Structure formats: C-alpha cells, structure tokens
C-alpha positions as CSV (number, residue, x, y, z in Angstrom):
1,M,-17.0,-5.0,7.4
2,D,-19.3,-6.4,10.1
3,W,-21.7,-3.7,11.2
4,H,-24.1,-3.1,14.1
5,P,-25.5,0.1,15.4
6,P,-24.1,1.4,18.7
7,G,-25.9,0.9,22.0
8,Y,-27.2,4.0,23.8
9,A,-27.2,4.6,27.6
10,L,-29.0,7.9,28.1
11,T,-30.1,9.2,31.4
12,S,-31.2,12.6,32.8
13,T,-28.8,12.2,35.7
14,K,-25.5,10.5,35.8
15,G,-24.4,6.9,35.7
16,R,-21.6,4.4,35.3
17,G,-20.8,2.7,32.1
18,A,-18.3,0.1,30.9
19,C,-15.7,2.8,30.4
20,G,-16.4,4.8,33.6
21,D,-18.7,7.4,35.0
22,F,-20.8,9.6,32.7
23,P,-20.6,12.4,32.5
24,S,-17.0,12.4,33.4
25,P,-16.3,14.5,36.5
26,G,-16.6,18.2,35.6
27,S,-17.6,17.4,32.0
28,M,-20.9,17.7,30.1
29,V,-20.0,15.7,27.0
30,P,-21.1,12.2,26.2
31,Y,-18.6,9.5,25.4
32,Y,-18.3,6.4,23.3
33,C,-17.1,3.2,24.9
34,P,-15.4,0.8,22.5
35,R,-15.6,-2.1,25.1
36,N,-19.3,-2.5,24.5
37,T,-19.8,-0.2,21.6
38,T,-22.2,2.1,23.5
39,I,-22.7,5.8,23.7
40,Y,-23.2,7.1,27.2
41,A,-24.8,10.5,27.9
42,S,-26.4,12.6,30.6
43,T,-29.0,14.8,29.0
44,R,-29.1,17.1,32.0
45,A,-25.3,17.6,31.8
46,M,-25.5,18.4,28.1
47,V,-28.2,21.0,28.6
48,R,-27.4,22.5,32.0
49,G,-23.7,21.7,32.3
50,V,-21.6,20.4,35.2
51,G,-19.5,22.4,37.6
52,N,-17.7,25.2,35.8
53,S,-18.7,23.7,32.4
54,G,-21.8,25.4,31.2
55,G,-24.2,23.3,29.1
56,Y,-25.5,24.1,25.7
57,G,-28.7,25.4,27.3
58,S,-26.8,28.4,28.6
59,I,-25.4,29.1,25.2
60,T,-28.4,28.6,22.9
61,D,-31.9,27.3,22.7
62,W,-31.0,25.5,19.5
63,H,-30.8,21.7,20.1
64,G,-28.1,21.3,17.4
65,G,-25.3,21.4,20.0
66,V,-26.6,18.3,21.7
67,V,-27.3,16.6,18.4
68,S,-23.8,17.5,17.2
69,M,-22.2,15.9,20.3
70,M,-24.2,12.7,19.9
71,A,-23.3,12.6,16.2
72,H,-19.6,13.0,17.1
73,E,-19.8,10.0,19.4
74,Y,-21.6,8.0,16.6
75,G,-18.6,8.9,14.5
76,H,-16.3,7.2,17.0
77,H,-18.5,4.1,16.6
78,V,-17.9,4.2,12.9
79,Q,-14.1,4.5,13.6
80,Q,-14.3,1.5,15.9
81,M,-16.3,-0.7,13.6
82,S,-14.1,0.1,10.6
83,G,-10.8,-0.6,12.4
84,L,-9.7,3.1,12.2
85,S,-9.6,3.3,16.1
86,N,-7.0,0.5,16.2
87,T,-4.9,2.2,13.6
88,W,-5.0,5.5,15.4
89,W,-4.1,3.8,18.7
90,Q,-1.1,1.9,17.1
91,R,0.2,5.1,15.5
92,S,-0.2,7.0,18.8
93,L,1.8,4.3,20.6
94,R,4.6,4.5,18.0
95,S,4.7,8.3,17.9
96,G,8.0,9.6,19.4
97,S,6.7,13.0,20.5
98,R,3.9,14.6,22.4
99,S,3.2,16.9,19.5
100,G,2.9,13.9,17.2
101,R,0.4,12.2,19.5
102,L,-1.6,15.5,19.8
103,A,-1.7,15.8,16.0
104,L,-3.0,12.3,15.6
105,S,-5.6,12.9,18.3
106,R,-6.8,16.1,16.6
107,R,-7.2,14.2,13.3
108,F,-9.0,11.3,15.0
109,E,-11.5,13.7,16.7
110,L,-12.0,15.7,13.5
111,Q,-12.7,12.5,11.6
112,A,-15.3,11.4,14.2
113,T,-17.0,14.8,13.7
114,C,-17.0,14.3,10.0
115,F,-18.4,10.8,10.2
116,G,-21.0,12.1,12.6
117,A,-22.0,14.8,10.3
118,M,-22.2,12.4,7.4
119,S,-24.6,10.2,9.4
120,C,-26.8,13.2,10.1
121,A,-26.9,14.2,6.5
122,R,-27.6,10.6,5.5
123,S,-30.6,10.3,7.8
124,R,-32.2,13.5,6.7
125,P,-34.9,13.2,4.1
126,A,-33.9,14.5,0.6
127,T,-35.5,17.8,-0.4
128,R,-36.0,19.0,-3.9
C-alpha cells in the first residue's frame, strides 16, 4: 500500500481544518480528517477541557491521556491509508439497522485505538 505519515495541525487555541472546527464545539478531543490526511488538535482543549467537558488536566497529571488520544487519531490514519475506512463506510451504508451501524462504529473506533497503541509500542525503544 502507498504510505505517508499524517499531517498535524496543532494549536494551543482553536482553529478550522479541512473537516471543520477543532476542537468541535463542546469537545476536547482531536480529530483525523481523511480529506487531507491530517490530525487536528487543540492542546489547551485536551488539557483544560471545553465547556462542560473537562480536560485530562482535571483528571490526572499523567500526559498519557493526551498521547492516547493522538495515537487513536493516528490509528484512523492507518485505517484510511489501508482502505479499512472505505470498507467501514460501505458496510455502514448497507446496514439495515441503527444497532448494526453502532456496532460497526464501535469496532471501527476500537480498531483505531488498537492501531494507535501498536504505533506507540513500535516507536518505543526496546528494553532488555
């Protein structure tokens, strides 16, 4: 498969990307935009939160929460580059029920988390 790393648009405030505003209104999470294969994120929103959504800074001083969210979005990039995103979308359109679409969505999101975790494990130096 053809491969290239995702682009990153990181800011401490908010911004507008190819797939919309980031962070999304009332949200702290970053997002992956398949239109231009870019991950968009507001570092302030992830740490401090937005509106009623508290950020990871209010939960823990461990930065793993932010790293985990960014890794998950990287997982969506892997799905996009491999063609899995198109398969998920086609199956979602063919699904005859809301519960079927929700099940596909859960699997898609869990797979992105798995791919993200694999990329973190791969980038970590080996210890013996």
